[in-house]
Structures are given as structure tokens and as C-alpha cells.
C-alpha positions, 0 to 999 in steps of 0.5 A: 527475513530482510526488513524493508527499512534495512534494505532501503537504508543500505541501498540509499547509502549505495545510491549516494555513493554513486553505485547507481544503475537505473536512476542516478543522482544526475537523473534526480537533479534533472527531475528536481530542476524540471519541477523547480523544487528542491524536495521530493515529489509525491507521485500520487499528487500528480496522479490526482489529475484524471487520465484520458479515457478514464483512469479506473475501469470498475464502477465507483459508486459514491456509497463505496468510494471517495474518488481522487482522479486516478485513485479511489479509496474505500469508504469504511461504512462500506465494510459494515456487515462484510466478512474478513476480506474486502470484496473486490467491488470496494477494494481501493484503487491506487494508480500512477496513471490509469488502468491498462486493459491487457489481453491475457492471451498475448501477455508475456512475463519476461525474466531477464538479467545477469543474475540468471544462468541461461539468459532471458526466459519468457512465460505465458499466462498458461505457463504461470498457471501450470506452476505450483500454486500458493495462496496468501491472505495479506493486506495491500496498503498505500504508504500514504493511507491516513495522510489527510489527518496530518492536515485536518487533525494535526494542522500540518501541510503535506502533499499527495492524495488526501487519503483518509483510512480507506487506502487499504484492502485485505484479500486472499491472493493466489498465484505462484511464489516468486521464488518458484518463478526465479528458480524456474528461470535459472537463478544464480548465486550472484543475484542481488536485486530483483526489479519488477516492472509494470505495464501501465503507462509511463509516469510523467511528472514535471515534464520528465518521463520516469518510465513505468512504475518499478521498485527493486526488491532484495533477492532475500525478500524475493525468495522469502514470501513474495507472490506472483498473483493471478487471483484475488478472492477466488477470481481472476484479478480485475483490471484495476487490481493488476490483471493479468498478473501482479506482485504481492509483497507481504508486510511492505508498503503497497508500492512494492506490490507492482500491478500489471507485471510485465518483466522482472530483471534479476541483477547481480548488482544493486538496482535503483528507480525513482520509486526507491530513491526519490519517492516513498521516503521521509522528507522534512525537518528532522530528516536527512536531506536525501530522505529517511528510508521507510520501515514497514507500515504502522498500526492503524484503526478504523470504525466501520462508519462514515465520518459525521455518521447519524446514529439513533438516540435512545437505544444501544449502538454496536460500534464495529471496526478493524485494526491492523499492523504490519508488525504482527497480530493485534493484541487488543483495541481500546475505544473511547466514545467521549473524545478520549476521556474514558477508554473501554476494551473492545471485543475481538470478532472472529480470527485474524487470517494471515494476521492481516487485521482484527475485527472488533466491536463495542456496545454503546448507549449514546446520549443525543449530541455530537460525539468523538469516537477514538480507537487505539490498537496495540499489536503483539510487539507492543506497538501502540497508536500514539496521540500524534503522528510524526510529521513528514512532508509527503504525509507517509505512515500516519499512525495516530489515533484518529478522531471520528465525529458522529452525531446522535439524534 
């Protein structure tokens, strides 16, 4: 299995050497000149402005969501008492522009490129559903999940949507393996990269039209575990989550799981887009000028409570939460109720379907006053949440233990 970091690093070197098709260094210079900045842009910062006609289709009640224009993050208190999966009505929404409304009857998936044996292939929604189905339980998590804590907890400036920890959702996805689709289309041994392209509006930043959201995958990953999904938690995909069809790319950052999939190019050469050259890289002091490639997401933990939640004094409280890591199952979670002075091991709750995340709980008899809760997870590979996350300008991969204030009265 190819890792995202290794692939991304190799493609970056090729891009810097001028081996670029899809988005060149000349394109990058035009973009940075247009916005008057010499550093990377955060595409989700631009998406914070509401799109005409309403950027999100589903209801966004304030008890379930914090809304940032075209984006909406789940409130963790909305998961209290829920099962393993995140219900669709509270699954976070990450849009670059706005949610398109697409008719499945007229939708087509176009598979093209020099990596095919016989030329372009077109699949209808019905064609796709006739192919062998596969189901996977996995999270989709925005690369900037937790970004706000760089500022509020570490006092560092970052750009982009100020997510807390709710830009993640775990669902049971059903669809067709991408490998099945590619082989159905007549894949050749010369295929190198696969470029899925969404049907949402073109993304414009700094007055520059960058086209639809798209981000290439290496052929090895495409043939390994990627899903062309048409169902979410047993129902057809809702519009905000990719209807009629989206990609699900397990273990990679959320931008790879392209929504509203409309076409797939199978190329016999490396492919590039703004979403793997200019966006979703680590920039800032200590990083290369061209940005450092990502590896997979990091270890995180969240309490199923609002920040500054009011808890009753004089009786036991059962604290609940969830921890997750893209590198593997969670081995254990330690919880502190006194700001880190004393730690106790939380009890795991239930299984870990797909190793997506682990639920846990801890009983606590609090005294009146303000308290600071902390949860620190360790996965099976020994990756543990640090006290301080490594800063980068775009606020990606925040993995530090988050300080969660509550009031007991």
C-alpha cells in the first residue's frame, strides 16, 4: 500500500522539476501574483463567504452545528448518546463553493485518459449500481480539523476555517471499488495516476479560476481500497455529502474523497492540480518554501460535550468521548479532570468497526467551580497526542491534547 506522504513527496519533486500536467509552476506564479502573497492560500478560507443561493442544502440547527458560511462542523455534544456512526443529519459539511443539486437520471461518470485500453467509457448511475458492491466503515476528516486551537490554545496565527474538532465524521459507505470501475473501463499497465474531478462550481480565489475541485491519486492507491460510494449509512448519499456519487479514500485527508464525482482521468504520466501543489501542504518557518508534503491524519480525542458545558455538582458525572488515528486502532485513552495534574485510564466502550475510532467513558464526581478536561489517546503504533502541535501557516494536522473547559455548579 502506498502512503499519502511518500506519493505526495515524489509528485512534489516531479512538479518542481517541471514534469507538470494539470497545474504548472507558471500557473502558481499567476495565482500568487493575483492575490499579492508569496505563501500558500487556504482554499477553505475563501469558502467561508456564503455562496449565492445557499451553500449547504440540509438544515443546520445550532444545537448540532457551528456554521462557517459554506462549511459546517458537528458539535460534539450532538454525539452524546449516539451510536458508533455519525448520523447524516449531524455529519460535518466541507464545501469549496456550494452544494450542487444533481439529477441521478442524467448524471454520468466519464472515465477517460491514456491509461485506458480502448478510450473513454461512460457509466450511468444504474450501471454503477449493477457492479459488485462493497461496504467500508471509515472516517472522512478535514485536514484542518482542530485548526482553531493553534490560535486559542497555542497563541499562533493560522489561516483557514476555524474548525474546533467537529470536522470529522464516521459513516458506513457502500458503493463499488474504484479498482472494479477502472478494470471495467479497460485499465492498462501503463497507468500512473488517477484524477477524480467533482461537479461542484469552479473554485475561484484571488480572481483566479482554478476549475473544479480535483486531486490525483497514484494507481496503487486507486486499486487498493478506494470506493466509489453511492450510499451513506444505508441510504443514498445526501446532496451535501456527494450525491449521487463520491469517492471515499480511506486513511487519507478528506480532500482526497472528492464529492459529486463526475469524471476520472486515468493517465500514463504524473498529474497535478492546485490541490496537491499549492493547497494541503505544510508551509511556514521550518518547512521548505514549496511546502512539505502531508502524511496521513494524526491522533485526536474529543469529549461529547460543548466547551464551557454546565455540569451538575454533588453527583457523579459520566464523561464520554471518542479518539481516533489514521495510523490504526486506539490502544488506550487517558483522561485528566484537573488540567493535567492527574491522569486516569478511560474505559473503552464497544468495538472499533473499521478501526475508525474508539468510544470511551470515565466516571467523575466533580466539585463546584471551573475545571479543565483533557483526553490523550495512544494508538497501536505508539503514536500519542503531544502537549503542543507543530505550527504551520495553514493550521493543518493539529494533534495536541485539547483543553476542554467545563463549569460545575
